[in-house]
C-alpha positions as CSV (number, residue, x, y, z in Angstrom):
1,M,48.3,43.2,-42.6
2,L,51.0,43.0,-45.4
3,T,50.8,45.6,-48.2
4,L,52.9,45.5,-51.4
5,R,52.8,49.0,-52.9
6,D,54.0,49.4,-56.5
7,I,56.9,46.9,-56.2
8,T,59.4,46.9,-59.1
9,V,62.3,44.5,-59.2
10,R,64.9,44.2,-62.0
11,L,67.5,41.5,-62.2
12,G,70.3,41.5,-64.8
13,G,68.6,44.4,-66.6
14,R,65.3,42.5,-66.9
15,T,62.2,43.6,-65.1
16,I,60.9,40.6,-63.1
17,I,58.2,42.5,-61.1
18,D,56.6,45.6,-62.6
19,S,54.8,48.1,-60.3
20,A,53.0,45.2,-58.6
21,S,50.6,46.0,-55.7
22,A,48.5,43.9,-53.4
23,T,47.1,44.1,-49.9
24,L,46.9,40.7,-48.1
25,P,44.1,40.2,-45.7
26,Q,45.1,40.0,-42.0
27,N,45.2,36.4,-40.7
28,G,44.4,35.3,-44.3
29,K,45.9,32.2,-45.9
30,I,47.2,33.3,-49.4
31,G,48.6,31.0,-52.1
32,L,51.1,32.7,-54.3
33,I,51.1,31.1,-57.7
34,G,52.5,31.7,-61.1
35,R,54.4,29.9,-63.9
36,N,58.0,28.8,-63.4
37,G,60.2,31.9,-63.7
38,A,57.4,34.3,-63.1
39,G,59.2,35.8,-60.1
40,K,57.5,34.2,-57.1
41,S,60.7,33.6,-55.1
42,T,62.0,37.0,-56.1
43,L,58.9,38.6,-54.6
44,V,59.3,36.6,-51.3
45,K,63.0,37.7,-51.1
46,T,61.8,41.3,-51.6
47,I,59.2,40.9,-48.8
48,I,61.8,39.5,-46.3
49,G,64.3,42.2,-47.2
50,E,66.9,40.0,-48.9
51,L,66.4,42.0,-52.2
52,E,66.0,45.7,-52.3
53,P,63.2,46.7,-54.7
54,D,64.0,49.1,-57.5
55,G,60.7,50.9,-56.7
56,G,57.8,50.7,-54.3
57,S,57.6,49.5,-50.7
58,V,56.7,46.6,-48.5
59,E,54.5,47.7,-45.5
60,M,53.5,45.8,-42.4
61,P,52.8,46.7,-38.7
62,R,55.9,47.7,-36.9
63,R,55.8,45.0,-34.2
64,A,54.7,42.2,-36.6
65,R,57.1,39.2,-36.7
66,L,58.0,37.9,-40.2
67,G,59.0,34.3,-40.5
68,Y,60.6,32.4,-43.3
69,I,62.9,29.4,-43.9
70,A,66.5,30.3,-44.3
71,Q,68.2,29.0,-47.4
72,E,70.9,27.2,-45.4
73,A,69.7,24.1,-43.6
74,P,70.5,23.8,-39.9
75,S,73.5,21.6,-39.1
76,G,75.9,20.7,-36.3
77,K,75.7,18.4,-33.2
78,K,72.5,20.0,-32.0
79,T,69.4,17.6,-32.2
80,P,66.3,18.4,-34.2
81,F,64.3,18.7,-31.0
82,D,66.8,21.3,-29.6
83,A,66.9,23.2,-32.8
84,V,63.1,23.5,-32.9
85,V,62.7,24.5,-29.3
86,E,65.4,27.2,-29.6
87,A,63.6,28.7,-32.6
88,D,61.3,30.6,-30.1
89,T,64.0,33.1,-29.2
90,E,61.8,35.0,-26.8
91,R,61.1,31.9,-24.7
92,T,64.8,30.9,-24.7
93,A,65.8,34.4,-23.5
94,L,63.2,34.5,-20.8
95,L,64.1,31.1,-19.4
96,A,67.7,32.1,-19.3
97,E,66.8,35.3,-17.5
98,A,64.6,33.4,-15.0
99,E,67.6,31.4,-14.0
100,T,69.7,34.4,-13.1
101,C,67.3,37.2,-12.2
102,T,67.4,38.3,-8.6
103,D,64.8,41.2,-8.8
104,P,61.5,39.7,-7.5
105,D,59.4,42.2,-9.5
106,R,61.2,41.5,-12.7
107,L,61.2,37.7,-12.0
108,G,57.4,37.9,-11.6
109,D,57.1,39.7,-15.0
110,V,59.3,37.1,-16.6
111,H,57.1,34.2,-15.4
112,E,53.9,36.0,-16.3
113,R,55.3,36.4,-19.9
114,L,56.4,32.8,-19.9
115,I,52.9,31.7,-19.0
116,A,51.4,34.1,-21.6
117,I,53.4,32.6,-24.4
118,D,52.7,29.0,-23.3
119,A,56.5,28.5,-22.7
120,Y,56.2,25.5,-20.4
121,T,54.2,23.4,-23.0
122,A,56.7,24.3,-25.7
123,P,58.6,21.0,-25.6
124,A,55.4,19.0,-26.2
125,R,54.4,21.3,-29.1
126,A,57.9,21.0,-30.6
127,A,57.8,17.2,-30.4
128,R,54.3,17.1,-31.9
129,I,55.4,19.2,-34.9
130,L,58.5,17.0,-35.4
131,V,56.4,13.8,-35.3
132,G,54.0,15.3,-37.8
133,L,57.0,15.9,-40.2
134,G,58.2,12.4,-39.8
135,F,60.7,12.4,-36.9
136,D,60.0,9.7,-34.3
137,E,61.3,10.0,-30.7
138,E,64.7,8.4,-31.6
139,M,65.2,10.6,-34.6
140,Q,64.5,13.8,-32.6
141,G,67.5,13.0,-30.4
142,R,70.1,12.4,-33.1
143,P,72.5,15.1,-34.2
144,L,71.6,17.2,-37.2
145,D,74.8,16.3,-39.0
146,S,73.5,12.7,-39.2
147,Y,70.7,13.7,-41.6
148,S,70.5,14.4,-45.3
149,G,69.8,17.8,-46.7
150,G,66.1,17.0,-47.2
151,W,65.6,16.0,-43.6
152,K,67.5,19.1,-42.4
153,M,65.1,21.2,-44.3
154,R,62.3,19.5,-42.5
155,V,63.9,20.6,-39.2
156,A,64.0,24.2,-40.6
157,L,60.3,23.9,-41.5
158,A,59.5,22.6,-38.1
159,S,61.4,25.5,-36.4
160,L,59.4,28.0,-38.5
161,L,56.1,26.4,-37.6
162,F,57.0,26.3,-34.0
163,S,58.0,29.9,-33.8
164,E,54.5,31.0,-35.0
165,P,55.3,34.3,-36.6
166,D,52.6,36.9,-37.3
167,V,53.3,36.6,-41.1
168,M,54.7,33.2,-42.2
169,L,56.2,32.8,-45.7
170,L,56.6,29.4,-47.1
171,D,58.3,28.6,-50.5
172,E,57.3,25.1,-51.7
173,P,57.1,23.6,-48.2
174,S,56.1,20.1,-49.4
175,N,59.1,19.6,-51.7
176,H,61.1,17.7,-49.1
177,L,58.1,15.9,-47.6
178,D,56.4,12.6,-48.3
179,L,52.6,12.3,-48.8
180,E,52.0,11.5,-45.1
181,A,54.0,14.6,-43.8
182,T,52.3,16.7,-46.5
183,L,48.9,15.7,-45.2
184,W,49.9,16.6,-41.7
185,L,51.3,20.0,-42.9
186,E,48.1,20.8,-44.6
187,N,46.1,20.2,-41.5
188,F,48.5,22.3,-39.5
189,L,48.5,25.3,-41.9
190,K,44.7,25.1,-42.2
191,S,44.3,26.0,-38.6
192,Y,47.2,28.5,-38.5
193,P,45.9,31.5,-36.6
194,K,47.9,34.2,-38.3
195,T,48.8,35.4,-41.8
196,L,50.2,32.8,-44.2
197,L,51.7,33.4,-47.6
198,V,52.7,30.1,-49.3
199,I,54.2,29.4,-52.7
200,S,53.0,26.1,-53.8
201,H,52.2,24.1,-57.0
202,E,50.3,21.5,-55.0
203,R,46.7,21.7,-56.1
204,D,45.4,19.8,-53.1
205,L,47.4,22.0,-50.7
206,L,46.1,25.2,-52.3
207,N,42.5,23.9,-52.2
208,T,42.7,22.6,-48.6
209,V,44.7,25.5,-47.0
210,V,44.3,28.8,-48.7
211,D,41.4,31.2,-48.8
212,N,42.9,33.6,-51.4
213,I,45.1,33.2,-54.5
214,L,47.7,35.8,-55.3
215,H,48.5,35.4,-59.0
216,L,51.9,36.7,-60.3
217,Q,51.8,37.0,-64.1
218,G,53.7,39.4,-66.4
219,G,55.2,41.1,-63.4
220,K,51.8,42.1,-62.0
221,L,49.9,40.8,-59.0
222,T,46.2,40.0,-58.8
223,L,44.4,38.8,-55.7
224,Y,41.5,36.4,-56.1
225,P,39.2,35.2,-53.3
226,G,38.8,31.5,-52.8
227,D,40.9,28.4,-53.4
228,Y,42.8,27.2,-56.4
229,D,39.8,25.6,-58.1
230,S,37.9,28.8,-57.8
231,F,40.8,30.6,-59.4
232,E,41.0,28.1,-62.2
233,R,37.3,28.6,-63.0
234,L,37.7,32.4,-63.1
235,R,40.8,32.1,-65.2
236,A,39.0,29.9,-67.7
237,E,36.2,32.4,-68.0
238,R,38.7,35.2,-68.6
239,A,40.5,33.1,-71.1
240,A,37.3,32.6,-73.1
241,Q,36.5,36.3,-72.8
242,A,40.0,37.2,-74.0
243,A,39.8,34.8,-76.9
244,A,36.5,36.3,-78.0
245,A,37.9,39.8,-77.6
246,Q,41.0,38.9,-79.6
247,A,38.9,37.4,-82.4
248,S,36.8,40.5,-82.6
249,Q,39.8,42.7,-82.7
250,D,41.5,40.6,-85.4
251,A,38.4,41.0,-87.5
252,Q,38.4,44.7,-86.9
253,R,42.1,44.9,-87.8
254,K,41.6,43.0,-91.0
255,K,38.7,45.3,-92.0
256,L,40.8,48.4,-91.3
257,A,43.8,47.0,-93.2
258,D,41.7,46.1,-96.2
259,Y,40.2,49.6,-96.3
260,V,43.7,51.2,-96.0
261,A,45.0,49.0,-98.8
262,R,42.1,49.8,-101.1
263,N,41.8,53.5,-100.5
264,S,45.3,54.9,-99.8
265,A,46.0,55.6,-103.5
266,R,42.7,57.4,-104.3
267,A,42.7,61.1,-103.6
268,S,39.1,61.1,-102.6
269,T,39.6,58.6,-99.8
270,A,43.2,59.1,-98.9
271,K,42.5,61.2,-95.8
272,Q,40.0,58.5,-94.5
273,A,42.6,55.8,-95.3
274,Q,45.3,57.7,-93.3
275,S,42.9,58.1,-90.4
276,R,42.2,54.4,-90.3
277,A,45.9,53.6,-90.7
278,K,46.5,55.6,-87.5
279,M,43.6,53.8,-85.7
280,L,45.2,50.5,-86.8
281,A,48.7,51.6,-85.5
282,K,47.2,52.6,-82.1
283,M,45.2,49.4,-81.5
284,Q,46.8,47.5,-78.6
285,P,46.9,43.8,-79.2
286,I,44.9,41.7,-76.8
287,A,47.1,39.0,-75.4
288,A,45.6,35.6,-76.0
289,M,45.5,33.5,-72.8
290,I,46.8,30.4,-74.6
291,E,48.7,27.4,-73.2
292,D,52.5,27.6,-73.4
293,P,53.7,25.1,-76.0
294,S,56.8,24.5,-73.8
295,L,54.5,22.6,-71.4
296,S,54.6,19.7,-73.9
297,F,55.3,16.2,-72.5
298,D,55.1,13.4,-75.0
299,F,56.6,10.1,-74.0
300,P,57.6,7.9,-77.0
301,S,55.6,4.7,-77.3
302,P,57.5,1.4,-76.8
303,D,57.2,-1.7,-78.9
304,E,54.9,-4.3,-77.5
305,L,56.2,-6.9,-75.0
306,R,54.2,-9.9,-73.7
307,P,53.3,-9.7,-70.0
308,P,54.6,-9.8,-67.4
309,L,57.3,-7.2,-67.6
310,V,58.7,-7.8,-64.1
311,T,58.0,-10.4,-61.4
312,L,59.3,-10.5,-57.8
313,D,59.4,-13.8,-56.0
314,L,60.1,-13.6,-52.3
315,A,62.8,-11.0,-53.0
316,A,64.7,-9.0,-50.4
317,V,66.7,-5.9,-51.1
318,G,68.9,-3.4,-49.2
319,Y,72.3,-1.8,-49.1
320,E,74.2,-3.8,-46.4
321,A,74.7,-7.5,-46.3
322,E,72.3,-9.3,-44.0
323,K,70.4,-6.1,-43.4
324,P,67.6,-6.0,-46.1
325,I,65.3,-3.0,-46.0
326,L,62.5,-4.9,-47.7
327,R,61.7,-8.6,-47.5
328,R,59.4,-11.2,-49.0
329,L,58.5,-9.0,-52.0
330,N,56.0,-10.6,-54.3
331,L,55.0,-8.3,-57.2
332,R,54.0,-8.6,-60.8
333,I,54.1,-5.7,-63.2
334,D,52.4,-5.9,-66.6
335,P,52.4,-3.5,-69.6
336,E,50.2,-0.4,-69.0
337,D,50.1,-1.0,-65.2
338,R,49.9,2.4,-63.4
339,I,51.3,1.8,-59.9
340,A,51.8,4.4,-57.2
341,L,54.1,3.5,-54.3
342,L,52.8,4.7,-50.9
343,G,54.5,5.0,-47.5
344,R,56.5,7.4,-45.4
345,N,60.0,8.5,-46.5
346,G,62.5,6.0,-45.2
347,N,60.2,3.0,-45.5
348,G,61.9,1.8,-48.7
349,K,59.9,3.3,-51.7
350,T,63.1,4.5,-53.4
351,T,64.9,1.2,-52.6
352,L,62.1,-0.7,-54.3
353,A,62.2,1.7,-57.3
354,R,66.0,1.1,-57.6
355,L,65.5,-2.6,-57.5
356,L,62.9,-2.4,-60.3
357,A,65.3,-0.1,-62.2
358,R,68.1,-2.7,-62.0
359,Q,70.3,-0.5,-59.9
360,L,70.1,-3.0,-57.0
361,D,70.2,-6.8,-57.0
362,P,68.0,-8.9,-54.8
363,M,69.7,-10.2,-51.6
364,E,67.3,-13.1,-51.4
365,G,64.6,-14.6,-53.7
366,A,64.4,-13.6,-57.4
367,I,63.5,-10.8,-59.7
368,N,62.8,-11.6,-63.4
369,F,62.6,-9.1,-66.2
370,S,61.2,-9.6,-69.7
371,P,64.3,-10.2,-71.8
372,K,63.9,-7.2,-74.1
373,I,62.6,-4.7,-71.5
374,R,63.8,-1.1,-71.5
375,I,63.5,0.9,-68.3
376,G,63.5,4.7,-67.8
377,Y,64.2,5.8,-64.3
378,F,63.8,9.5,-63.3
379,T,65.0,11.0,-59.9
380,Q,65.6,14.5,-58.6
381,Y,69.4,13.8,-58.6
382,Q,69.3,13.7,-62.4
383,V,67.8,17.2,-62.5
384,E,70.3,18.6,-60.0
385,E,73.3,16.9,-61.7
386,L,72.7,18.1,-65.3
387,P,76.0,19.8,-66.5
388,S,75.5,23.5,-66.3
389,D,77.7,24.3,-69.3
390,S,76.0,22.0,-71.8
391,T,72.9,22.5,-73.9
392,P,69.9,20.2,-74.3
393,L,71.0,19.5,-77.8
394,E,74.5,18.5,-76.8
395,L,73.3,16.3,-73.9
396,M,70.7,14.5,-76.1
397,T,73.2,14.0,-78.9
398,R,75.6,12.3,-76.5
399,A,72.8,10.2,-75.0
400,M,71.5,9.1,-78.4
401,E,74.9,8.5,-79.9
402,G,74.8,7.3,-83.5
403,K,71.2,8.5,-84.0
404,P,70.6,11.0,-86.8
405,P,70.1,14.6,-85.8
406,V,66.4,14.6,-86.9
407,Q,65.7,11.9,-84.2
408,V,67.7,13.8,-81.6
409,R,65.8,17.0,-82.4
410,G,62.5,15.1,-82.4
411,Q,63.0,13.7,-78.9
412,L,63.8,17.2,-77.6
413,G,60.8,18.6,-79.4
414,R,58.5,16.1,-77.5
415,F,59.5,18.0,-74.3
416,G,59.3,21.5,-75.6
417,F,62.9,22.0,-76.5
418,S,63.0,23.5,-80.0
419,G,64.7,26.4,-81.6
420,N,66.7,28.5,-79.2
421,R,65.7,26.5,-76.1
422,A,67.5,23.4,-77.6
423,T,70.8,25.4,-77.7
424,A,70.5,27.3,-74.5
425,E,73.0,26.4,-71.7
426,T,71.5,24.3,-69.0
427,K,72.4,26.8,-66.3
428,T,70.0,29.3,-68.0
429,L,67.0,26.9,-67.8
430,S,64.4,27.1,-65.1
431,G,63.9,24.2,-62.6
432,G,60.8,23.1,-64.6
433,E,62.8,23.1,-67.9
434,R,65.6,21.1,-66.3
435,A,63.0,18.5,-65.0
436,R,61.6,18.3,-68.6
437,L,65.1,17.8,-70.0
438,A,65.8,15.0,-67.5
439,L,62.5,13.3,-68.5
440,A,63.5,13.7,-72.2
441,L,66.8,12.0,-71.5
442,V,65.5,9.0,-69.6
443,T,62.8,8.3,-72.2
444,R,65.0,8.6,-75.3
445,D,64.9,4.8,-75.9
446,A,61.1,4.5,-75.6
447,P,61.1,2.5,-72.3
448,H,58.6,-0.2,-71.6
449,M,58.5,0.8,-68.0
450,L,58.8,4.3,-66.6
451,I,59.8,4.8,-63.0
452,L,59.3,8.3,-61.7
453,D,60.6,9.3,-58.2
454,E,59.1,12.7,-57.2
455,P,58.8,14.1,-60.8
456,T,56.8,17.2,-59.9
457,N,59.1,19.1,-57.5
458,H,60.2,21.6,-60.0
459,L,57.0,21.8,-62.0
460,D,54.2,24.4,-61.7
461,V,50.5,23.5,-61.6
462,D,50.0,23.7,-65.4
463,A,53.1,21.6,-66.1
464,R,51.9,19.0,-63.6
465,E,48.6,18.7,-65.4
466,A,50.5,18.3,-68.7
467,L,52.6,15.6,-67.2
468,V,49.5,13.7,-65.9
469,Q,48.1,13.8,-69.4
470,A,51.3,12.5,-70.9
471,L,51.4,9.6,-68.4
472,N,47.8,8.7,-69.2
473,D,48.7,8.6,-72.9
474,F,51.9,6.6,-72.4
475,Q,51.7,3.1,-73.7
476,G,54.1,1.5,-71.2
477,A,54.0,0.7,-67.5
478,V,54.4,3.5,-64.9
479,I,55.8,3.2,-61.4
480,L,55.2,6.5,-59.5
481,V,56.6,7.8,-56.2
482,S,55.0,11.2,-55.5
483,H,53.7,13.4,-52.6
484,D,51.4,15.1,-55.1
485,R,48.2,13.1,-54.4
486,H,46.4,14.9,-57.2
487,M,48.8,13.3,-59.6
488,V,48.6,9.9,-57.9
489,E,44.8,10.0,-58.1
490,L,44.8,10.9,-61.8
491,A,47.7,8.8,-63.0
492,A,47.7,5.6,-60.9
493,D,45.1,2.8,-60.9
494,R,47.0,0.5,-58.5
495,L,48.4,1.4,-55.1
496,V,51.3,-0.5,-53.4
497,L,52.0,0.3,-49.7
498,V,55.6,0.1,-48.6
499,D,55.6,-0.3,-44.9
500,G,57.1,-2.4,-42.1
501,G,59.8,-3.9,-44.4
502,M,57.1,-5.2,-46.8
503,A,55.4,-4.0,-50.0
504,A,51.9,-5.2,-50.9
505,D,48.9,-4.1,-52.9
506,Y,46.7,-1.6,-51.0
507,E,43.1,-2.6,-51.5
508,G,41.5,0.7,-50.7
509,S,41.4,3.9,-52.8
510,M,43.6,6.9,-52.4
511,E,40.8,8.5,-50.3
512,D,40.9,5.5,-48.0
513,Y,44.7,5.8,-47.6
514,I,44.4,9.5,-46.7
515,D,41.8,8.6,-44.1
516,F,44.1,6.0,-42.8
517,V,47.1,8.4,-42.5
518,L,44.9,11.0,-40.8
519,G,43.5,8.4,-38.4
520,R,40.0,8.4,-39.9
521,N,40.3,5.1,-41.8
522,Q,37.5,2.5,-41.3
523,P,37.5,-1.1,-42.6
524,R,35.2,-1.2,-45.6
525,A,33.3,-4.1,-47.1
526,D,33.0,-4.7,-50.8
527,A,29.9,-5.9,-52.6
528,G,30.6,-9.5,-51.7
529,G,31.1,-8.7,-48.0
530,K,34.9,-8.8,-48.1
531,V,36.6,-6.3,-45.8
532,S,39.5,-4.2,-47.0
533,G,42.1,-3.5,-44.4
534,P,42.2,-5.1,-41.0
535,A,39.7,-7.9,-40.4
536,K,36.7,-7.2,-38.1
537,K,37.1,-8.5,-34.6
538,S,34.7,-11.0,-33.2
539,G,31.8,-9.6,-31.2
540,A,33.1,-10.9,-27.9
541,V,36.6,-9.3,-28.4
542,A,35.0,-6.1,-29.5
543,R,32.8,-5.9,-26.4
544,E,35.9,-6.5,-24.1
545,E,37.7,-3.7,-26.0
546,L,34.8,-1.4,-25.6
547,K,34.6,-2.0,-21.9
548,A,38.4,-1.3,-21.5
549,L,38.3,1.8,-23.6
550,R,35.3,3.3,-21.6
551,K,37.3,2.7,-18.4
552,K,40.3,4.5,-19.9
553,V,38.1,7.5,-20.9
554,T,36.7,7.8,-17.4
555,E,40.2,7.6,-15.9
556,A,41.5,10.3,-18.3
557,E,38.6,12.6,-17.5
558,T,39.2,12.2,-13.7
559,R,42.9,13.0,-14.2
560,M,42.1,16.1,-16.3
561,K,39.7,17.4,-13.6
562,R,42.4,16.9,-10.9
563,L,45.0,18.7,-13.0
564,Q,42.7,21.6,-13.8
565,T,42.1,22.2,-10.1
566,Q,45.9,22.3,-9.6
567,I,46.4,24.7,-12.5
568,D,43.7,27.1,-11.2
569,A,45.3,27.1,-7.7
570,L,48.7,27.8,-9.2
571,A,47.4,30.6,-11.4
572,A,45.7,32.3,-8.4
573,A,48.9,32.0,-6.4
574,L,50.9,33.6,-9.2
575,A,48.5,36.4,-9.5
576,E,48.5,37.0,-5.7
577,P,51.4,35.3,-4.1
578,G,50.4,36.5,-0.6
579,G,47.1,34.6,-0.9
580,A,48.6,31.2,-1.7
581,K,47.1,28.4,0.3
582,G,48.1,24.8,1.4
583,D,51.3,23.4,0.1
584,L,51.7,26.5,-2.2
585,K,52.0,28.9,0.7
586,G,55.5,30.4,1.0
587,L,56.7,29.2,-2.4
588,S,58.7,31.7,-4.6
589,I,57.3,33.2,-7.8
590,G,59.9,31.1,-9.7
591,E,58.8,27.8,-8.1
592,L,55.1,28.6,-8.6
593,G,55.9,29.3,-12.3
594,K,57.7,26.0,-12.7
595,R,54.9,24.1,-11.0
596,H,52.3,25.8,-13.2
597,G,54.3,25.0,-16.3
598,A,54.7,21.3,-15.3
599,A,51.0,21.0,-14.5
600,A,50.0,22.7,-17.8
601,A,52.3,20.3,-19.7
602,E,50.8,17.3,-17.9
603,M,47.3,18.6,-18.7
604,E,48.3,18.8,-22.4
605,R,49.5,15.2,-22.3
606,A,46.3,14.1,-20.5
607,E,44.1,15.8,-23.1
608,E,46.0,14.1,-25.9
609,S,45.6,10.8,-24.2
610,W,41.9,11.4,-23.7
611,L,41.5,12.3,-27.4
612,E,43.3,9.2,-28.6
613,V,41.3,6.9,-26.4
614,H,38.1,8.7,-27.3
615,E,38.8,8.3,-31.0
616,E,39.5,4.6,-30.5
617,L,36.2,4.3,-28.7
618,E,34.3,6.1,-31.4
619,T,36.0,3.9,-34.1
620,L,35.1,0.7,-32.3
621,M,31.5,1.8,-31.7
622,G,31.3,2.7,-35.4
623,R,32.5,-0.7,-36.4
624,G,29.7,-2.3,-34.4
625,S,27.0,-0.1,-35.9
């Protein structure tokens, strides 16, 4: 159990967290939420001891292990696989001791502990986590220094998941992930057996994973039971109550003020007027739970162009001559199209976006643009590369050179930069504000097509909802790359799957695609009998497949029974070495431990194989029903 008791944190003379308290349920899954700049990361740094609170304390059981991702990504010649396996420091230390220990009693204790912590199946677990986060077998064996910062952070996340701490802290874990890896992570966290505290602005992750919401607002913490949707409903109810209370108080204030104004000068009522004036002065204003006007996103509407805006005709694109990443691209984009690009990171979504943004030329085939088309292209790099010593007003003035100040101010105002916020240095802006500024800059010319590559990474939940609304109101075409499936579902009406060096329209819904990623996808027929996805196999082929799969299931079950017998015998020999029988008789504790670990690892592989074949069998039987 983790308890935060009257935590106060001040930074730069400003109180970020103010006497905040909360007790997190043991083995609970808690989503820590709050507006950008509310102090969520500050709170996490306080919990892990990176920041010393000005008051209060963080309390947890003495032996509990706290796990979090270090700010610096792992690097060096070590491989992702090695980095993850070595994250379990106890296992690493015990294996090293087992190699050198000469005391039989101590060696027995070491191997008992190795078995208890599932040490011998660790490599298989590490590989599974890495695969889930997008590392295939070849990628797991490459040196860390060959990867970008985003992929290195995936390794850091995998290491944390593998180490399985008693209290795990995650700060925006999906920021460096694609949709497919995010879906895998949600399933992993959903079944995490210990306490989880996760900062996230992903509505779907918060609804799928967490069972409590810890809300940080105004320096205070409030724990709500349930998922994010439950929290939203309760917050809406409280907002309505606060609005009603404020209206009632405003009416009372007006009544008191009128009485004081009318009766202060009259001797007969002066005392009563003074009394009411004191009441008026003591009334604490009720804070209205209103939306922050700085959430504003308002994309300027472009002038009309005749369709199509863009056509791709058997185009190929890449970065090295004779090595295209995508081939045979046939695509048409019309005004008001809302297209989401799907597919794992590395499959070419950003490459296709850059081709559409005119940053890359086709290697083969052709791409044709409407002659007068204007394109706005947003990427995370633009957010990170904003000059820190410039102001939004200065940046927009340079970008809109020659335009009158009223137009410059107007474009900034569309994105919430008015008054002092327009003249604040960029380095003082929050991540969400910088993202809004970058969006303001790329849309200054009222583009006909807006290409957004992961636009939500720095935005909180409320800001994401505002962005969705703005995209739905936008009069131009939208090309969206995002791991936030809530945004994809609300803002896109056409899906394009980028996979296997190709890009083509995906006929199913977002729900179908999620099923496909999680291995649950089934071919579906439309009203006319047309099947979306892979075509159904003929009855004869299906029957042959069914027969072969049933045989594989039987073979896998036989293998599992044999392995379980071996594991039971090895476990008995480890518990009582003198009673070992057959080929186990006379073996050392160390050798028995190694054999037990090998058998357990093989059993895990056999179980995985059985599950895969069984799922294939169920899928095939479902198709025939």
